N, C-alpha and C positions, 0 to 999 in steps of 0.2 A: 723823561721816560716814566717815572713813577706817577707823575701827574696824569699822564695819559691812561695809565692802568687804573688809577683811582676814578677818573671820569668814566671809563668803560664799566667799571664795577658798579658805580652808582646808576648809570643808565640801564644796565642789565637788571639790577635790582628793582628799579622802577617798572621796567617792562614786564618782569615776572609778576610783580604785584598786580599790574593791570590785567594780565592774562588770567590770574586767579580770580579777580573780581568779575571779569567778563564771563568766565566759565560758571562761576557761582550764580550769576544772574541768569545765564542761559539755562542752567539746570533747574533753577528755581521757577522759571517761567514755562517749563515743559512738564505738563501733567504726568507724563510717563516716567519722568526722572526725579520728581520732587521727593520721592521716598528715599533718595540717596543722601539727602541732607537731613541730619538729625534735628529734631525739633526740641526747643527748650521745654523743660517740664515746669 
């Protein structure tokens, strides 16, 4: 049972990270949304 929980946790963690990367790219590629991403100084 614990093994299944660990596998699910790792899978969800990977999926969440991918969603974040996808959204970051989407926002970065949309001229109307790029202001939402802070720029390095």
